[in-house]
C-alpha positions as CSV (number, residue, x, y, z in Angstrom):
1,M,0.0,0.0,0.0
2,S,1.3,3.4,-0.9
3,D,2.3,5.8,1.9
4,K,-0.4,8.3,0.9
5,K,-3.1,5.6,1.1
6,K,-1.8,4.4,4.4
7,E,-1.9,7.9,5.9
8,L,-5.4,8.5,4.4
9,L,-6.6,5.2,6.0
10,R,-4.9,6.2,9.3
11,S,-6.7,9.5,9.2
12,V,-10.1,8.0,8.5
13,K,-9.6,5.4,11.3
14,F,-8.7,8.3,13.7
15,L,-11.8,10.2,12.6
16,F,-14.1,7.2,13.2
17,F,-12.6,6.3,16.6
18,S,-12.8,10.0,17.5
19,I,-16.4,10.1,16.5
20,S,-17.1,7.1,18.8
21,A,-15.2,8.9,21.6
22,G,-17.2,12.0,20.9
23,L,-20.4,10.0,21.2
24,I,-19.2,8.8,24.6
25,E,-18.2,12.3,25.6
26,M,-21.5,13.9,24.5
27,G,-23.5,11.1,26.1
28,V,-21.8,11.3,29.5
29,F,-21.9,15.1,29.3
30,A,-25.6,15.1,28.5
31,L,-26.4,12.7,31.4
32,L,-24.5,14.7,33.9
33,N,-25.7,18.0,32.6
34,E,-29.4,17.1,32.3
35,L,-29.8,14.6,35.2
36,M,-27.4,16.0,37.8
37,H,-27.7,19.7,36.7
38,W,-24.0,20.2,37.6
39,P,-22.1,23.3,36.4
40,Y,-20.4,23.0,33.0
41,W,-16.9,22.1,34.1
42,P,-17.4,18.9,36.1
43,C,-19.7,17.5,33.4
44,Y,-17.2,18.3,30.7
45,L,-14.2,17.1,32.7
46,I,-15.7,13.7,33.5
47,A,-16.9,13.2,30.0
48,L,-13.5,14.2,28.5
49,V,-11.6,11.8,30.7
50,L,-13.8,8.8,29.7
51,S,-13.6,9.7,26.0
52,V,-9.8,10.1,26.1
53,V,-9.3,6.6,27.7
54,W,-11.5,5.1,25.0
55,N,-9.9,7.0,22.1
56,F,-6.3,6.3,23.3
57,T,-6.9,2.6,23.6
58,L,-8.5,2.2,20.1
59,N,-6.1,4.5,18.3
60,R,-3.0,3.0,19.8
61,R,-4.0,-0.5,18.7
62,Y,-5.8,0.0,15.4
63,T,-4.9,3.5,14.0
64,F,-1.3,3.9,14.8
65,K,-0.6,0.1,15.4
66,S,2.0,1.0,18.0
67,A,3.8,-1.6,20.1
68,N,5.4,1.2,22.2
69,N,5.5,1.2,26.0
70,V,1.9,1.9,27.1
71,P,2.8,3.8,30.2
72,I,5.2,6.1,28.3
73,A,2.6,6.7,25.6
74,M,0.0,7.4,28.2
75,L,2.4,9.8,29.9
76,K,2.8,11.7,26.6
77,V,-1.0,11.9,26.2
78,L,-1.2,13.0,29.8
79,I,1.2,15.9,29.0
80,F,-1.1,16.9,26.1
81,Y,-4.2,16.9,28.3
82,A,-2.3,18.7,31.1
83,V,-2.4,21.7,28.8
84,F,-5.5,21.1,26.8
85,T,-7.9,20.2,29.7
86,P,-7.4,23.3,31.8
87,V,-7.5,25.6,28.8
88,S,-10.6,24.0,27.3
89,T,-12.3,23.6,30.7
90,W,-11.7,27.2,31.6
91,L,-12.6,28.6,28.2
92,G,-15.7,26.3,28.0
93,N,-16.8,27.2,31.4
94,Y,-16.3,30.9,30.6
95,L,-18.3,30.7,27.3
96,A,-21.1,28.6,28.9
97,E,-21.5,30.2,32.3
98,S,-20.3,33.8,31.8
99,C,-21.2,34.5,28.1
100,G,-24.3,32.4,28.0
101,W,-23.3,30.2,25.1
102,N,-25.1,26.9,24.7
103,E,-23.1,24.3,26.6
104,Y,-23.5,21.7,23.9
105,L,-22.2,24.1,21.2
106,V,-19.2,24.8,23.5
107,T,-18.6,21.1,24.1
108,I,-18.7,20.4,20.3
109,L,-16.2,23.3,19.6
110,N,-13.9,21.8,22.3
111,M,-14.2,18.4,20.7
112,V,-13.3,19.7,17.2
113,C,-10.2,21.5,18.6
114,N,-9.3,18.3,20.5
115,F,-9.7,16.2,17.4
116,V,-7.3,18.2,15.2
117,L,-4.7,18.9,17.9
118,E,-4.7,15.4,19.3
119,F,-4.3,13.8,15.8
120,L,-1.3,15.9,15.1
121,Y,0.2,15.3,18.6
122,D,-0.4,11.5,18.5
123,R,0.8,11.1,14.9
124,F,4.0,13.0,15.3
125,F,4.9,12.8,19.0
126,V,3.2,10.0,20.8
127,F,3.3,7.3,18.2
128,G,5.5,8.8,15.4
129,K,8.5,6.5,15.8
130,T,6.5,3.4,16.8
131,M,3.8,3.4,14.2
132,D,3.1,0.1,12.5
133,T,5.1,-2.0,15.0
134,N,2.4,-4.0,16.7
135,D,1.2,-7.6,15.9
136,I,-1.5,-6.3,13.6
137,A,1.0,-4.3,11.5
138,R,3.4,-7.3,11.4
139,R,0.7,-9.6,10.1
140,E,-0.3,-7.1,7.4
141,Q,3.4,-6.7,6.4
142,E,3.8,-10.5,6.2
143,K,0.6,-10.7,4.0
144,Q,2.0,-8.1,1.6
145,A,5.4,-9.8,1.4
146,K,3.8,-13.1,0.2
């Protein structure tokens, strides 16, 4: 498979796994927001953490096919979220609580920013040197060699 096709497929997989994580995030956010009537920030924060764990697990295995050290990869992702989470939580809370923006619109905007930034961060920093090294990638390479 050509490098362009491989990267396009990788991007599409990331998109679909991110959509599934987004559904988890929006579902959890809606449950906490509508049933618990909590302020924006705890609803967003809990939903974000659950979606990140889901997204990391699927993308590491199937999108980037990385056999790298899981704790190190998770630490790198934690560094990303150590910056992204406070900024997006503060900004989202400000827009929803102080400016009166719809909390679902704010959450969707945060999710779009997260999608773009995390793909680039994962692709080039977290998994960049270890892409296509796990058992799935090895089997695919063996099939192509035959």
